[in-house]
C-alpha positions as CSV (number, residue, x, y, z in Angstrom):
1,X,24.1,17.0,-11.4
2,X,22.5,20.5,-11.5
3,X,19.4,21.3,-9.5
4,X,17.4,21.1,-12.7
5,X,18.4,17.4,-13.0
6,X,16.7,16.4,-9.8
7,X,14.8,13.2,-10.4
8,X,12.6,13.4,-7.3
9,X,9.4,15.3,-7.5
10,X,6.7,16.5,-5.1
11,X,3.8,14.1,-4.8
12,X,5.2,13.3,-1.3
13,X,6.3,16.7,0.0
14,X,7.8,16.0,3.4
15,X,11.5,15.3,3.1
16,X,11.3,12.9,6.1
17,X,8.4,11.0,4.6
18,X,10.2,10.8,1.3
19,X,13.4,9.5,3.0
20,X,11.4,6.9,5.0
21,X,9.5,5.7,2.0
22,X,12.7,5.5,0.0
23,X,14.4,3.5,2.7
24,X,11.5,1.0,3.1
25,X,11.2,0.5,-0.7
26,X,14.9,-0.2,-0.8
27,X,14.7,-2.8,1.9
28,X,11.7,-4.4,0.2
29,X,13.6,-4.9,-3.1
30,X,16.7,-6.1,-1.3
31,X,14.5,-8.9,0.2
32,X,12.1,-9.6,-2.7
33,X,14.9,-10.0,-5.3
34,X,16.5,-12.8,-3.2
35,X,14.3,-15.9,-3.7
36,X,15.7,-17.7,-0.6
37,X,14.3,-14.9,1.5
38,X,10.7,-15.4,0.5
39,X,9.5,-16.0,4.1
40,X,10.6,-12.4,4.9
41,X,8.0,-11.1,2.4
42,X,5.1,-12.4,4.5
43,X,4.7,-9.0,6.3
44,X,4.6,-7.3,2.9
45,X,2.0,-9.8,1.7
46,X,-0.2,-9.0,4.7
47,X,0.0,-5.3,3.8
48,X,-0.8,-6.2,0.2
49,X,-3.8,-8.2,1.4
50,X,-5.1,-5.1,3.2
51,X,-4.7,-3.0,0.2
52,X,-6.3,-5.4,-2.1
53,X,-9.2,-5.9,0.3
54,X,-9.9,-2.1,0.1
55,X,-9.6,-1.8,-3.7
56,X,-12.3,-2.4,-6.2
57,X,-11.5,-5.2,-8.6
58,X,-8.7,-6.6,-6.3
59,X,-9.0,-9.5,-3.9
60,X,-7.2,-10.1,-0.6
61,X,-7.1,-13.8,-1.3
62,X,-4.6,-13.2,-4.1
63,X,-2.0,-11.5,-1.8
64,X,-0.1,-14.7,-0.9
65,X,1.4,-17.3,-3.2
66,X,-0.7,-20.4,-3.1
67,X,-0.5,-23.9,-4.7
68,X,-4.2,-23.6,-5.4
69,X,-3.7,-20.7,-7.9
70,X,-4.0,-21.6,-11.6
71,X,-1.6,-18.8,-12.5
72,X,0.8,-16.0,-11.2
73,X,1.2,-12.8,-13.3
74,X,4.2,-10.7,-12.3
75,X,6.9,-8.4,-13.6
76,X,8.8,-5.2,-12.8
77,X,6.3,-2.3,-12.2
78,X,5.4,-0.6,-15.5
79,X,5.6,-3.8,-17.6
80,X,1.9,-4.2,-18.3
81,X,1.2,-6.2,-15.1
82,X,-2.2,-4.5,-14.8
83,X,-3.2,-5.1,-18.4
84,X,-2.2,-8.8,-18.2
85,X,-4.0,-9.2,-14.9
86,X,-7.2,-7.6,-16.2
87,X,-7.1,-9.8,-19.3
88,X,-6.4,-13.1,-17.4
89,X,-9.3,-12.3,-15.1
90,X,-11.5,-12.2,-18.2
91,X,-10.1,-15.5,-19.5
92,X,-10.1,-17.6,-16.3
93,X,-13.4,-19.0,-15.0
94,X,-15.4,-16.3,-13.3
95,X,-14.5,-15.9,-9.6
96,X,-11.1,-17.6,-10.0
97,X,-8.3,-16.1,-7.8
98,X,-4.7,-16.0,-9.0
99,X,-1.5,-14.3,-8.0
100,X,-0.7,-10.9,-9.4
101,X,1.2,-7.7,-8.8
102,X,3.7,-9.2,-6.4
103,X,6.6,-7.3,-8.0
104,X,8.6,-9.8,-6.1
105,X,10.8,-12.6,-7.6
106,X,10.9,-14.2,-4.1
107,X,7.1,-14.7,-4.0
108,X,6.7,-15.4,-7.7
109,X,9.4,-18.1,-7.7
110,X,7.8,-19.5,-4.5
111,X,4.6,-19.9,-6.6
112,X,6.7,-21.6,-9.3
113,X,8.2,-24.0,-6.7
114,X,4.6,-24.8,-5.7
115,X,3.8,-25.8,-9.2
116,X,1.9,-22.7,-10.3
117,X,2.4,-21.5,-13.9
118,X,3.9,-18.0,-14.2
119,X,3.4,-15.3,-16.8
120,X,6.4,-12.9,-16.6
121,X,5.9,-9.5,-18.2
122,X,9.0,-7.6,-19.4
123,X,9.7,-4.1,-20.9
124,X,12.7,-2.1,-22.1
125,X,14.3,-0.7,-18.9
126,X,14.1,2.9,-20.0
127,X,10.3,2.7,-20.4
128,X,9.7,0.5,-17.4
129,X,11.7,2.7,-15.1
130,X,10.0,5.9,-16.3
131,X,6.7,4.3,-15.7
132,X,7.9,3.2,-12.2
133,X,8.9,6.8,-11.4
134,X,5.5,8.2,-12.5
135,X,3.9,5.9,-9.8
136,X,6.4,6.1,-7.0
137,X,7.8,9.6,-7.2
138,X,10.0,9.3,-4.0
139,X,12.3,6.6,-5.6
140,X,15.5,7.9,-7.3
141,X,16.3,6.9,-10.9
142,X,19.5,5.1,-9.9
143,X,17.5,3.0,-7.3
144,X,14.8,2.2,-9.9
145,X,17.3,0.9,-12.4
146,X,19.0,-1.1,-9.7
147,X,15.6,-2.7,-8.8
148,X,15.1,-3.6,-12.4
149,X,18.4,-5.3,-12.6
150,X,17.9,-7.2,-9.3
151,X,14.4,-8.2,-10.3
152,X,15.1,-9.8,-13.7
153,X,18.5,-11.2,-12.7
154,X,16.6,-13.2,-10.0
155,X,14.1,-14.4,-12.7
156,X,16.6,-15.3,-15.4
157,X,17.6,-18.8,-14.1
158,X,13.9,-19.9,-14.2
159,X,12.6,-18.4,-17.4
160,X,12.5,-21.8,-19.2
161,X,9.7,-22.7,-16.8
162,X,7.6,-19.6,-17.5
163,X,5.8,-17.8,-20.2
164,X,7.6,-14.5,-20.9
165,X,5.9,-11.7,-22.7
166,X,7.3,-8.4,-23.9
167,X,5.2,-5.2,-23.2
168,X,3.8,-4.6,-26.7
169,X,2.9,-8.3,-27.1
170,X,1.2,-8.2,-23.7
171,X,-1.1,-5.3,-24.5
172,X,-1.8,-6.3,-28.1
173,X,-1.9,-10.1,-28.2
174,X,-3.5,-11.5,-25.1
175,X,-5.0,-14.4,-27.1
176,X,-1.4,-15.5,-27.9
177,X,-0.5,-15.4,-24.2
178,X,-3.6,-17.4,-23.3
179,X,-2.8,-20.0,-25.9
180,X,0.8,-20.4,-24.6
181,X,-0.3,-20.8,-21.0
182,X,-3.0,-23.2,-22.0
183,X,-0.8,-25.3,-24.3
184,X,2.3,-25.4,-22.1
185,X,0.8,-25.6,-18.6
186,X,-2.9,-26.5,-19.0
187,X,-4.1,-23.2,-17.5
188,X,-7.9,-23.2,-18.0
189,X,-8.1,-20.0,-20.1
190,X,-11.1,-19.3,-22.4
191,X,-12.2,-15.7,-23.0
192,X,-15.8,-15.3,-21.9
193,X,-18.0,-14.0,-24.6
194,X,-19.2,-11.0,-22.5
195,X,-15.7,-10.1,-21.4
196,X,-13.4,-7.6,-23.1
197,X,-10.1,-9.0,-24.4
198,X,-7.9,-6.7,-22.3
199,X,-6.5,-3.4,-23.1
200,X,-3.7,-0.9,-22.4
201,X,-2.4,-0.4,-18.9
202,X,-4.2,2.2,-16.8
203,X,-2.4,5.5,-16.5
204,X,-0.6,6.2,-13.2
205,X,-2.8,7.6,-10.5
206,X,-2.2,11.1,-9.2
207,X,-3.9,12.8,-6.3
208,X,-6.0,15.9,-6.6
209,X,-3.9,19.0,-7.4
210,X,-0.7,17.0,-8.0
211,X,1.4,17.4,-11.1
212,X,3.0,14.4,-12.7
213,X,6.2,14.8,-14.7
214,X,6.0,13.9,-18.4
215,X,7.5,10.8,-20.0
216,X,9.8,13.0,-22.0
217,X,11.1,14.8,-19.0
218,X,11.7,11.6,-17.1
219,X,13.3,10.0,-20.1
220,X,15.8,12.8,-20.4
221,X,16.6,12.5,-16.7
222,X,17.0,8.8,-17.1
223,X,20.0,9.2,-19.3
224,X,21.4,12.1,-17.3
225,X,21.0,10.6,-13.8
226,X,21.9,6.9,-14.3
227,X,25.5,5.8,-14.9
228,X,25.9,4.4,-18.5
229,X,27.2,1.1,-17.2
230,X,24.1,0.6,-15.2
231,X,21.9,1.3,-18.2
232,X,24.0,-1.1,-20.3
233,X,23.6,-3.8,-17.7
234,X,19.9,-3.4,-17.6
235,X,19.6,-3.4,-21.4
236,X,21.7,-6.5,-21.6
237,X,19.3,-8.3,-19.2
238,X,16.3,-7.2,-21.2
239,X,17.9,-8.4,-24.4
240,X,18.6,-11.8,-22.9
241,X,15.0,-12.1,-21.8
242,X,13.7,-10.7,-25.1
243,X,15.8,-13.0,-27.3
244,X,15.1,-16.1,-25.4
245,X,13.5,-18.6,-27.8
246,X,10.3,-18.9,-25.9
247,X,9.7,-15.2,-25.3
248,X,6.5,-13.8,-26.8
249,X,7.2,-10.5,-28.7
250,X,5.7,-8.3,-31.3
251,X,8.3,-8.3,-34.1
252,X,6.8,-5.4,-36.0
253,X,6.8,-3.2,-32.9
254,X,10.3,-4.1,-32.1
255,X,11.5,-3.3,-35.6
256,X,9.8,0.0,-35.5
257,X,11.4,0.9,-32.2
258,X,14.9,-0.1,-33.5
259,X,14.4,2.1,-36.6
260,X,13.3,5.0,-34.4
261,X,16.4,4.6,-32.2
262,X,18.7,4.9,-35.2
263,X,17.2,8.1,-36.4
């Protein structure tokens, strides 16, 4: 790989800080993608609780899986988790707490074991990983695709018990998701008249004076930096999820993407 193909960029400038953050992220995904290790995610949940408590529109009470939740919304980062969470907050009774943004099969499947319905969001690996890297710049592309594979491999055995929604469906057809959750699991969803339906995911946040790499640049690096067999493995997992009979997907969007890929 040439120096121009480096896939790390400089929102975190200190090499030591980058190495430390990269190491802790790797440990987190090695734990979180093994459902039997869910108790080891408790320290991460406490940290999540503190972050949520300091963030507008987030709630510390939602940081831990709970049998009292009506719903858990989760998926690999960049798969419209934020759009789905915002929309579900507008459909559930006002003030209702529910699990979201775990990015952790161990915790999400713990919620499932407690009897909580799960909305699993999915996205094509190239686009999900690019979105991931735009948020967490210290992670390498090979690591990000590995986390994608681990994440959804852990979820695959349980997808019959979830509502699975592809990215374009999640951001364009929230009513359809709400109907599925309501019909299959009895989740009390009814869009409040004064609430917006949902919307597109928010753009990644960048600090003042920081430059974010473009999607096109990261997409090009995606194919240069990741071994083809890893990309093929991730795409195979995505196709299995997408083609599952119960998965919610926007057929028109998918057909348009397939045509673009053949040009």
